[in-house]
Structure formats: C-alpha cells, structure tokens
N, C-alpha and C positions, 0 to 999 in steps of 0.2 A: 253603253251597257243598258240592256232593257230590263224592265221590271218596275215594281212600285217601290216607293221609298217608305220603309217602315222604321219604327224606333229601334235603335240598336239595343240588343239585349244587354241588360246590366247584370253585373255580378250580384248575387244575393247579399243582403246586408249582414246576414248571420249565416255562417257556414254550417255544414252538417256536423252533428255531434255524434260521435261514435260511442258505443256502449262502454268501452273501457275508459272513456274520458269522463263519464258521469261520476258524481260522488257516490260512495258506497251505498248510502241510504236510497238513492234513486236507482242504483243498479238492482237492489233487492226487489224493488217494485217492478222494474222493467223485466227482469228475468222471470219472476213469478215462482221461484222455488228457492229452497234454503241452500245454505252452503254445504260443502262436503266435510268429511272428517279425515284427519290425518291417521294413517296406520301407525300405531306405536310399536310396531315390531311383530305383534301377534294378535291384533285387535280387529281383524277384518270382519269376523262374524259378529263381534260386539257392535262394531260400527253399523253393520247392516241392520241389526236388531234395533239400535237406537233410531236410525232413520225411519224404519217402519213405524215405531212408536210415535215418532215426531210427526208423522203424517196423520195421526188421529187427533182431531180437534179437541175432543173431550179431555185428552191427557194434557193438553197445553193450557186449557182454560184456568185451572187453579193458580197457575203462576202469576197471572195478571192481578189476582186479588190476594196474593200472599202477604200476610202481615209481617212486620219486622220482628215481632216478638215470638215467632215460631220456634218451638223447641227443636233446634237443629240436631242436638245430640240424640234425639229419638227418631229423627227422620233424615239421617245423613244421605241415604241413597235417594230419597225423594227430592231433597233439596239439590243434590248434585245433578239429578235428572232435569229438574226445572231450570237450573242455571245453564245447563248445556243446551236445552231447547231455546232459551233466550239468546244465547250466543249464535245459534244457528239462524234464528230469525233476523238478527241484526247484521249479519256478515254475509258477504258473497265469496269471501276467501275461505279456504279450508280451515277448520277449527281443530285444535288438538284437545281431545277429550280427557285431559290429564286428571282433573279433579274427579270426574266420574269413574275413570279406571282405578284411581287410587282408592276410592271408597269400596269399589267391588273387590279389589285386591285385598284390602284390609279385612273385609268380611270373610273372604275365602280363607285367609291365613288363620283367622280365629277358629274356623271350623276344622282345619287340618291339624292344628297344634292345640289340643285341648289342655295341655299343661299337666297331664296326669300320666303316671307310668303305664306302660302297656302290660298286658297279662302274660306273665312269664311261666304260667303253669302249663308246661308242655315238655316234650322229650329233651329239648336242648336248654330248658330253663332260660329262655331268652326270646325277645320279640323285636322285630323291626317294623316301625311305623313309617311307611314311605310317603314322600311328597313328590312322586314322579308325575309325569304329565297325565297319566291315567287317573290319578287321585287329585291332582292339583293343576287344572288346565291353564292356570295363569303362567306357568313356565313354558308353555308351548312356543317353540321357536326361539327361546332365549339361550339354549345351550347350558342350562343349569338345572339342578334339582337337589333335594335334601332328603334325609331320613333321620329318624330318632332311633337309637339303640337302647334297649333296656335289658340288662343281663343280671339275673339273680346270682346269688353266691353259688359258685360251682358251675355256673352256666357257660355256654359257649356259642359263638356264631361259627358254625363249622367251615371247613375249607370250601371256598367258593370263588367265583369270578364275576366280574361285570364286563361283558364283552364290548359294551359301547361307551365306556367312560373310565377316566381315572377318578380316584376318590381321595378326599382329605377328611381325616377323622380328628375331632376335638373332644377330649375327655372332659366331661362336666363334673362327674362324681365317681368316686371309687378308683380302683386300680385295674388296668387292663394289660394283659400280655398279648401283644399283637405282632403279626409278622406276615411276610409274603415270600414267595419263591420266584426267583427271576427266571427268564427264559433259558438261562444257562444252568438252571437248577441250583443256584446259590441261594441260601436261606438268609433272610434278614428278619430279626425280631427284636422287640424292645418292650420293656415295662413302661407303661404310660400312667402317670399320675394326673391329678386334676390340673387342667390347663395345658397339658402336653398335646402335641399334634403329630400325626403321622400320615404320610402319603402312600397310597397304593396305586402303582401304575396300571393303566388300562389293560384288562385281559389277563392279569397275573393272578394265580391262586393266592388267597390270603385268608386270614382268620383273626378272630378276637376271642380271648378267654378272660373271664372274670377271675383274676388271680388274687383278689383280696377277700375280706371276710364279709363285706357288705354289698349292697346292690350297686350296679354300675349304670350310669347314664352318660351317653355320648351322642353327639350329632355328627353326621357325615354329609359332606356335599359332593356333588358329582359334576363332571364336565359335560353332561348331556341331560336333556329332559327325559330321556329313556335309556338309562344306563344298562338295563338288562340284569338278570341275576341267574346264575346256575350254581346250585349247591352240589358239590361233587358226590357226597353220600347219596343224595336223592337221585342224582343222574344215574348212579350205578345200581341202587338197590330199591328204589321206590317206584319202579315201573315194570313193564313186562319183558325186559331184556332177559333171555334165557340164562339160567344159572351156569350152564356149561360155557356160554360165551363170556360171562363175567369172570368165571374161573380161568379161562384160557387167556384173557386179556389182562388180568390183574395178578395172576399167580396165587390167588387166594384159595384156601381149601374150600371145597363145595359145601361142607358143613357150616363154615363161617358165612359163606355167601347166603345160604338158605336162612340162617339165623338173622342176618341183617335185613334180608327181604321181608321176613316175618315182622320184625320190629318196625320197619319203615313203610310197610303196606305194599310191598312189591309182589309180583307174581312171576311164574315161569321158572 
C-alpha cells in the first residue's frame, strides 16, 4: 500500500449536542425568541396580540422591577400580562395563557352583566339583554351564549324562533307563562315560578308572558354563540312586505294588517 502514514483520526471526546437535548434555559438563549401560546379554543387573536405586545421591550421592562407589595386588585390585567410575559421569556414550550384569559373574561363579564334591570318601556313591556358573540366575543367558538330577560307586569316576549340554537330558560323572579309549538303543531306551555326551568328546541316558535303581578327576571342559555332571533310579528308587519301578500298568506283582514304595520313601523 502506498502513501504516508498519518495519525488515525480519533472520535471526538464530546459528541455533538442537539438543540432538543439542551436544558430549557439554554434552549431559550439558543433559539433567540420566546415560546408560543396554546389556543384555548377561541384565543388565536388574543394570542397574536399578546405576542406583538411581548415583542415591545418597554412593555416588559416594568416586570423586572415589580415590587411584591403591588396592589394586584387594582392591576389584575397588568399583573396577568407581566406574569405571562415572564412565562414566555423562561420557556421554549408553548404556554397556556389561562390566567391572562381568565382576567380578560372576568372584566368582559362585568361589562355585559351590569346587574340592573333592562328598560321595559316599550310596546312589549319587555327587554332582552343578549350576551351573544356580537356583544360578548368571549363565547366565540364555544357553542354557548346567554341572555337576560326583563318583563314588566303585563309584558310579553312575542312568538319568535332561534334558528341556530336550542334554549334553556331559568326563572329568577316572578311568574312566567311560557310555551312552544312543535313541528307537528302541538302546543306545550307551562307556568314557571322562581327556580323553574323550561327547554325550547331549536327553531320552534315559542313565547314568554309575565303572568304575575310583579316584574319578571329570567336568564336563558343557548347552544350556540349566534342563536339568531326572528320575532314573528316583526317578520310579518315591521317591514315592507306588501299588505296584500300578508293578507294572502295569513288570511288576516287587510284592515288588521295595515293596523299592525302602523303600530310596528312597517310599510307597503
């Protein structure tokens, strides 16, 4: 064999170290960026906003000098934000922003549910205060929503449907006569007192009437963040549907139709 005799190459005393084998603290330094955030079901936009804010050095600076005697009751959101930033800085694994989301959720709930009765000075002597996704974004993607019903004495929630959800009603105060009509045109109705519950299946016509002498308060929950609402009276008489069509399709007298259109603001 021809050639020169060189020293045989030796195996390195210390083998290569892969990124995933490093301790978490060293991975953070090696990667050079913070951890991700778990999506808690409907928090993708919130997570994106948090990451953008986390990239601003001035917003992270106060955390390092925060004193332990900070009045957390007055700064819940600030404290939750700083704590989340700290978790992101220390971890390379995805972080669940549960504390931050809970604080945001609690503040949103307090703004949606003021704890006061709605204004029932209207034609039906009743008001619905919804917490659907349009008013309460926290329920986006969760398949649930709520509403508060306030019905004055003699008031009524007229015949209506929720095309996108079934409904559960809980009576908090007063007496309600509630019912619905099945798809076979069978009528179910019941007098509900404080603490009583009634279910209204999705898409069926239903109503609630204050059958007592005092005001009614009830809460309803829905199986969708956007249950939808169509009040039958308004669908027929509060728009531009011509009187002759309403008369033809409902068998009502034209005089009655025109009177109802005038009351509810319809035309045609």
